[in-house]
TIZASE-278834 format. One record per residue: x, y, z of N, C-alpha, C, O in turn; residue in one letter; residue number from 1; chain. Coordinates in steps of 0.2 Angstrom, whole numbers. Layout:
n_X,n_Y,n_Z,ca_X,ca_Y,ca_Z,c_X,c_Y,c_Z,o_X,o_Y,o_Z,res,n,chain
X,Y,Z,X,Y,Z,X,Y,Z,X,Y,Z,A,NUM,A
...
***
This chain:
n_X,n_Y,n_Z,ca_X,ca_Y,ca_Z,c_X,c_Y,c_Z,o_X,o_Y,o_Z,res,n,chain
65,-598,-92,70,-594,-88,65,-586,-86,63,-583,-91,M,1,A
63,-584,-81,60,-578,-80,64,-572,-82,71,-572,-84,A,2,A
60,-566,-83,65,-560,-88,65,-556,-82,60,-556,-78,K,3,A
70,-554,-81,73,-547,-76,68,-542,-78,69,-540,-84,K,4,A
63,-538,-74,63,-531,-75,69,-528,-77,74,-528,-75,P,5,A
65,-522,-82,72,-517,-84,71,-511,-79,66,-510,-76,S,6,A
76,-510,-78,78,-503,-73,74,-498,-75,71,-494,-71,Q,7,A
75,-496,-83,72,-490,-86,65,-492,-88,61,-487,-90,D,8,A
61,-498,-87,54,-498,-87,49,-493,-83,51,-491,-77,A,9,A
46,-492,-85,41,-486,-83,36,-489,-77,32,-493,-79,T,10,A
37,-488,-70,34,-492,-66,26,-489,-66,24,-483,-65,P,11,A
21,-495,-66,14,-493,-64,13,-487,-59,17,-486,-55,A,12,A
8,-484,-60,5,-478,-57,3,-481,-52,0,-486,-51,P,13,A
5,-476,-46,2,-479,-39,-4,-475,-39,-4,-469,-40,L,14,A
-10,-480,-37,-18,-477,-36,-19,-477,-30,-17,-480,-25,A,15,A
-22,-471,-30,-23,-469,-24,-30,-471,-22,-34,-471,-27,L,16,A
-32,-473,-14,-37,-476,-13,-43,-472,-13,-42,-466,-14,E,17,A
-49,-474,-13,-56,-471,-14,-57,-467,-10,-60,-462,-11,A,18,A
-54,-467,-4,-57,-465,4,-49,-463,6,-45,-467,7,D,19,A
-49,-454,4,-43,-452,9,-44,-447,12,-43,-441,11,L,20,A
-48,-449,17,-49,-446,23,-44,-446,29,-40,-450,29,R,21,A
-45,-444,33,-40,-442,39,-37,-449,43,-32,-448,46,I,22,A
-42,-456,41,-39,-461,44,-36,-464,39,-34,-470,40,G,23,A
-34,-462,34,-31,-466,28,-23,-461,27,-18,-463,23,A,24,A
-23,-456,30,-19,-451,30,-11,-454,34,-5,-451,33,A,25,A
-10,-459,37,-4,-460,38,-2,-466,33,4,-466,32,P,26,A
-7,-471,31,-5,-476,25,-3,-472,19,2,-473,16,A,27,A
-5,-468,19,-5,-464,12,2,-461,13,6,-461,8,L,28,A
3,-457,19,10,-455,19,16,-460,19,21,-459,15,R,29,A
16,-466,22,18,-472,22,20,-473,15,26,-473,13,D,30,A
15,-475,11,14,-476,4,19,-471,-2,23,-473,-7,T,31,A
18,-466,0,20,-460,-5,28,-458,-2,32,-455,-6,L,32,A
31,-460,4,38,-460,7,40,-466,5,45,-466,1,L,33,A
38,-472,6,42,-477,2,43,-477,-8,48,-479,-11,T,34,A
39,-474,-11,39,-474,-17,45,-468,-17,50,-470,-20,A,35,A
45,-463,-15,48,-456,-15,54,-460,-13,58,-458,-18,L,36,A
57,-463,-9,64,-466,-7,65,-469,-13,71,-468,-15,N,37,A
62,-473,-16,64,-479,-22,69,-473,-27,74,-474,-29,A,38,A
65,-465,-28,71,-461,-31,70,-461,-38,73,-458,-42,G,39,A
64,-466,-39,62,-465,-46,56,-462,-48,52,-461,-44,A,40,A
55,-458,-55,49,-456,-56,42,-458,-53,41,-464,-51,A,41,A
38,-454,-52,32,-458,-48,26,-453,-52,25,-447,-53,I,42,A
22,-458,-53,14,-457,-58,10,-459,-51,11,-464,-47,Q,43,A
5,-455,-50,1,-455,-47,-7,-454,-49,-8,-449,-52,L,44,A
-11,-459,-48,-18,-460,-52,-23,-459,-45,-23,-463,-40,D,45,A
-27,-453,-45,-31,-452,-41,-37,-451,-42,-41,-446,-40,G,46,A
-39,-456,-48,-45,-456,-52,-51,-461,-50,-56,-462,-53,S,47,A
-49,-463,-44,-53,-467,-39,-56,-463,-32,-60,-465,-27,A,48,A
-52,-458,-32,-54,-455,-25,-61,-453,-24,-62,-448,-27,V,49,A
-65,-455,-22,-71,-452,-19,-72,-448,-13,-77,-446,-13,A,50,A
-69,-448,-9,-68,-445,-3,-61,-442,-2,-56,-445,-3,Q,51,A
-60,-436,0,-55,-434,3,-56,-428,7,-60,-424,6,V,52,A
-50,-427,12,-50,-421,16,-44,-417,17,-39,-419,15,D,53,A
-43,-412,20,-38,-409,22,-31,-412,23,-26,-411,20,A,54,A
-34,-418,28,-28,-422,32,-25,-425,26,-19,-424,26,A,55,A
-28,-427,21,-23,-431,15,-21,-426,11,-15,-427,8,A,56,A
-25,-421,10,-21,-416,5,-15,-414,7,-11,-413,3,L,57,A
-14,-412,13,-10,-410,18,-2,-416,17,4,-414,16,Q,58,A
-4,-421,16,0,-427,15,2,-426,8,9,-426,8,V,59,A
-2,-425,2,0,-425,-4,5,-419,-6,8,-418,-11,L,60,A
4,-415,-1,7,-408,-3,15,-407,0,20,-403,-1,A,61,A
14,-411,5,21,-413,9,27,-418,4,33,-417,3,A,62,A
22,-423,2,25,-426,-4,28,-423,-9,33,-424,-12,F,63,A
22,-419,-11,24,-415,-17,32,-410,-16,36,-409,-20,S,64,A
31,-407,-10,35,-403,-8,43,-406,-9,47,-405,-13,R,65,A
43,-413,-4,48,-417,-3,52,-419,-11,58,-419,-13,D,66,A
47,-421,-15,48,-423,-21,53,-418,-26,58,-419,-29,A,67,A
49,-411,-25,54,-407,-27,61,-407,-26,65,-407,-30,R,68,A
62,-406,-18,67,-406,-16,72,-411,-18,79,-410,-18,A,69,A
69,-417,-19,75,-422,-21,75,-422,-28,80,-425,-30,A,70,A
72,-420,-32,72,-420,-39,69,-425,-41,70,-426,-47,S,71,A
65,-428,-38,59,-435,-40,55,-432,-44,51,-428,-42,V,72,A
55,-433,-51,48,-430,-55,42,-437,-53,42,-443,-52,P,73,A
36,-431,-52,30,-433,-49,26,-430,-56,26,-425,-58,V,74,A
20,-436,-59,15,-434,-63,8,-438,-62,7,-444,-61,A,75,A
5,-434,-62,-4,-438,-61,-6,-439,-69,-5,-436,-74,W,76,A
-10,-447,-67,-12,-448,-73,-18,-450,-74,-20,-454,-79,V,77,A
-22,-447,-67,-30,-447,-67,-31,-443,-61,-26,-443,-57,G,78,A
-36,-441,-60,-38,-437,-54,-46,-437,-56,-48,-436,-61,A,79,A
-50,-439,-49,-56,-438,-49,-58,-431,-49,-54,-426,-48,S,80,A
-64,-430,-51,-68,-423,-49,-69,-421,-41,-70,-415,-40,D,81,A
-68,-427,-37,-69,-425,-30,-63,-422,-27,-63,-417,-23,T,82,A
-58,-428,-31,-49,-424,-29,-48,-417,-32,-46,-412,-28,L,83,A
-51,-415,-39,-47,-410,-41,-53,-403,-38,-51,-398,-38,R,84,A
-59,-404,-36,-63,-399,-33,-60,-398,-25,-60,-392,-23,R,85,A
-57,-403,-22,-54,-402,-15,-49,-398,-17,-48,-392,-15,N,86,A
-44,-402,-21,-37,-397,-21,-39,-389,-25,-35,-384,-24,V,87,A
-45,-389,-29,-45,-381,-30,-48,-377,-25,-47,-371,-25,T,88,A
-55,-381,-21,-56,-376,-15,-50,-376,-10,-53,-374,-5,V,89,A
-45,-377,-9,-40,-376,-5,-35,-373,-8,-30,-371,-5,L,90,A
-35,-371,-14,-30,-368,-17,-24,-372,-17,-19,-369,-15,G,91,A
-23,-378,-19,-17,-382,-18,-16,-383,-25,-10,-386,-26,L,92,A
-18,-383,-30,-16,-383,-37,-7,-385,-39,-5,-389,-41,H,93,A
-4,-378,-36,2,-376,-38,7,-380,-34,12,-381,-37,A,94,A
5,-382,-27,8,-385,-22,9,-393,-22,14,-396,-20,L,95,A
3,-396,-25,2,-402,-26,2,-404,-34,1,-410,-35,I,96,A
2,-400,-39,5,-400,-44,-1,-404,-50,0,-405,-56,E,97,A
-7,-404,-47,-13,-407,-51,-15,-402,-53,-16,-396,-51,L,98,A
-15,-405,-61,-15,-400,-68,-22,-397,-66,-25,-400,-62,P,99,A
-24,-391,-67,-33,-389,-67,-35,-393,-74,-32,-394,-80,A,100,A
-41,-393,-72,-45,-396,-78,-51,-391,-78,-54,-388,-74,Q,101,A
-53,-389,-85,-57,-382,-86,-65,-386,-86,-66,-391,-88,A,102,A
-68,-381,-82,-74,-383,-81,-76,-387,-72,-81,-387,-70,G,103,A
-71,-388,-71,-72,-390,-62,-70,-385,-57,-65,-382,-57,V,104,A
-77,-384,-53,-75,-379,-49,-76,-382,-41,-74,-378,-37,N,105,A
***
C-alpha cells in the first residue's frame, strides 16, 4: 500500500532555472504563482542561476511582495553568485529577501 504524503512534510525547494532572462519571465511567474496559490511555505533554490536580468528580478520582487501580503513564508536555500550579484546591483535584497552574502559585489 502506498504511503500518503504528509500535509506537514516540507516540500522540496523550488529550483530556479539556469537562464532567467526575459524569455523565461512568463514561465517563472506562472511557477511562482502556482507555488504561492498552494498557500504553504516556499523554499527557493537559485543555486543554478547562471543568467538573470531585470525582467526575472521584477518577477521575483512581485512574488516576494505577494507572498508577504498573503503571509506565505518564503526562504532561500541557495543562490548563485550571479543571482546575488544582480540582486545587489539593483538594490533588491530587502524586496526579494535574498540574504546578503559577505564578499559578493
